[in-house]
C-alpha positions in Angstrom: 132.0 129.9 124.6 134.8 131.6 122.7 137.1 130.4 120.0 137.8 126.6 120.6 141.1 125.3 119.6 142.6 121.8 120.2 146.3 121.0 120.1 149.2 119.1 121.6 151.1 120.5 124.5 154.1 118.1 124.5 155.8 119.8 127.4 152.8 118.8 129.6 152.3 115.5 127.7 148.7 116.2 126.9 146.4 117.4 124.2 144.4 120.5 125.3 141.0 122.1 124.5 141.3 125.8 124.7 138.4 128.2 124.9 139.7 131.7 124.1 143.1 130.6 125.3 141.9 129.0 128.5 142.5 125.3 129.0 139.0 123.6 129.5 139.9 120.0 128.5 142.8 117.7 128.5 143.8 114.2 127.2 147.0 113.1 129.0 149.4 110.7 127.6 152.8 109.1 128.1 155.3 108.1 125.4 156.3 104.4 125.6 158.8 102.4 123.6 157.6 98.8 123.0 160.8 97.1 121.9 161.5 99.8 119.3 157.9 100.6 118.4 156.9 104.1 119.5 153.5 104.2 121.4 151.5 106.8 123.1 149.6 105.6 126.2 146.4 107.7 126.7 145.5 107.4 130.4 143.0 110.2 131.3 140.7 112.6 129.5 138.6 115.3 131.1 136.5 118.3 130.0 135.8 121.0 132.6 132.2 120.9 133.9 131.2 124.2 132.3 132.1 122.8 128.9 130.6 119.3 129.2 127.9 118.1 126.8 129.2 120.1 123.9 131.0 117.3 122.0 134.4 118.6 123.0 135.7 115.3 124.4 135.0 113.6 121.0 136.7 116.5 119.2 139.7 116.3 121.6 139.9 112.5 121.1 139.8 112.8 117.3 142.6 115.4 117.2 144.8 113.5 119.7 144.4 110.2 117.8 144.8 111.7 114.4 148.0 113.5 115.4 149.2 110.3 117.1 148.7 108.2 114.0 150.2 111.0 111.8 153.3 110.9 113.9 153.7 107.2 113.4 152.9 106.3 117.0 150.7 103.4 118.1 147.7 104.2 120.3 147.4 102.5 123.7 143.9 103.3 125.1 144.1 103.0 128.9 141.7 105.9 129.4 138.1 104.6 129.3 136.9 107.5 127.1 139.7 107.0 124.5 139.1 103.2 124.6 135.4 103.7 123.9 136.1 106.3 121.2 138.6 103.9 119.4 136.0 101.1 119.6 133.5 103.2 117.8 135.9 104.5 115.1 137.4 101.6 113.2 139.8 103.9 111.3 142.1 103.7 114.4 142.0 99.9 114.6 145.3 99.4 112.7 147.1 101.9 114.9 145.8 100.6 118.3 147.5 98.1 120.4 145.9 96.2 123.4 146.9 97.4 126.8 149.3 95.0 128.5 150.6 94.6 132.0 153.9 96.2 130.9 152.0 99.3 129.8 150.2 99.6 133.1 153.5 99.0 135.1 155.2 101.7 133.1 152.3 104.1 133.6 152.2 103.4 137.3 155.9 104.1 137.7 155.8 107.2 135.5 152.8 108.7 137.3 154.3 107.9 140.8 157.5 109.6 139.8 155.6 112.7 138.7 153.7 113.0 142.0 
């Protein structure tokens, strides 16, 4: 394993784990406007098989959620990993909103349009 960095790639709407510049993990999101409140819907997180079991998913979640909160956005945890991470880290509770049918409908449409 080389030098691990984690950062936001807004052009691809995802946070990325890079190992010596190669993407080895991702946490995808979609921006959502909830009646004037900016939210970020996290819908899928993955770490490549060769990098699994090294704690990278947790590090990725922390960076993604910290940057989301710092940007003044609310967290919408659709992704099971992000949902579990938030439930274990109460510091994100005030910035997390429950997933609603409107979030899921928006996400379905956005992902269908991308395909």
